[in-house]
N, C-alpha and C positions, 0 to 999 in steps of 0.2 A: 536025564537025572532030574528028580523033583526035589525042591527045597521048600520047606515051610517056614515062614517068618511070621511072627505075631506082631502086629502093628495096630495103630488106632487112629481115630478122630477124622474130622473133615473140616477144612477151612474154606473151601470154595475157590481158592486161588488157582489160576491156570498159568501155563508157561507164558502166555501173553501178558497176564497181570504182573508176573514176576519173572524176569529173565534168568534168575538164579535157581531154577528148578530143573529136575530131571523127571521125565515122564515116559511112560510106556502105555501102549494101547493094550487092553486086556478084555477078557470075557468073565462075567460072574459065573463061577462054577457052582456054588451053592450058598445058601443063606441059612444060618443056624442062629436062632435067637437074635442077638444084636450084632452078630458078626457076619461079614460078607467075605467069602473066599473068592479071590480073583486070580485067574490064571493068565500069565502073560509070558512072552518070550523076551528075555533080556539079551540084548546084543552087545558084544564088546565093541570098543572103538574100532578094532580091526575089521569087524564085519561090514563096516561102511567103506572100507578102503578098496580102491579099484584093483589092487594086487592081491586081494585075499585068496584067490584061487591058486596062486603060485606059492605063497609062503607057508601055508598050512597052519598059521597061528590064529586065524579068525575062528571065533566060536560064538555060539548063542546057546542060552540055557533056559529051559522052561522053569518058571518059578510060580509058586502059589503063595500069595500073601493074604493074611487075615486082617481086615480093616473094620474098625468099629462102625456100625451102621447107626447114623444119627436120625433115623426116620425119614430118609429121603426117598423111600419107595423104590428101592432097587429090585430088579427081578432076575431070576436065574436065566442065563443065556444072554443077558443084556451086555452091550459093548460099553466099556468105561475107559477112562484114562486114569492110570495110577500115577500120582504125583508125589515127589519127595523134594523137599528143599535141599539145595546143594550143600549147605552147611551141615545138615543132618546126615547126609551121605558121607561127608568127610569125617563126622564123628564116628559113624559105624566103621569106616575104613581105619580110623585110628585105633579103635578098640580091637578090631579083628586082625590087623596086620602091623601097623606102625609101632604101637606100644610093645607087642610081643617081640618084634625084631630088636628094638632098643634094649629090652630086657635081656634077650639072649646075648647080644653083643657086650653089654655091661658085665654080665656074669662071666662070659668067656674071657674078657680082658682081665677082670679081677682075679679069676681063677688061674689064669696063666701067669699073672704077676706073683701070685702066692706059691704056686706049684708049677713045675716045668713039665708036668705030665699032660701032653696035649690031648690024648684020648679021654682021660678023665675030665679034663676041662670041657671038651666038646660034649660029652654025655651030661655033665652038670648044666651046661648052657641049654641044651635041648630039654633036659629034665625040668627046668624052671617053667616050661610051657604047661606042664601038667597042673601045677597049682594055679597058674595064671588063668587058664581056661576053666578050671574048677570054680574059681572066684567069679569069673564072668557068668558061668552057668548059675551060680547061687544068686547073683544080682540081676539075672536076666529080665525079671519083671520090671525092676526099676529102670534098666536100660531101655526096655521096650517102650515104657511110658515116655521116654525122652526122644524117641525116634518116631515121628508121626508121618504116616502115609495118608494121602488124601485121595478121594475119588471124585471124578467129574463124569457125568453122563455124556455119552457121545450120541449125537442125533443120527 
């Protein structure tokens, strides 16, 4: 499964410079204008576990991210390190999973306190996700500007 995320900028910091980063090794797939498309395989924490072959929960997913090229002379096929600061990862996690979960629970609890129809309350709780993700989609460019991936050339 391929996922495309639009991201930007370069700060030059590495995991050694800042221990609060997450990084993945990737390959530059293509360069268009001032955008560098990088393909990498993101592994879940389970994929590093010694019992991953037994529990069937381990996974890895191929992703493609678009990073703004700031004139560092990247070339197609070049190996790079994709770096994200941990706090920005938590921000993405909050927008994608935590806030919608809280919203569904709040709507479900409120709906159940007003009406005793559980089916209706469940549908209303899940239905709040439609406008939530629509709002996220509308503000995607603003959110994208706040989540910055960086690239570092690998030798």
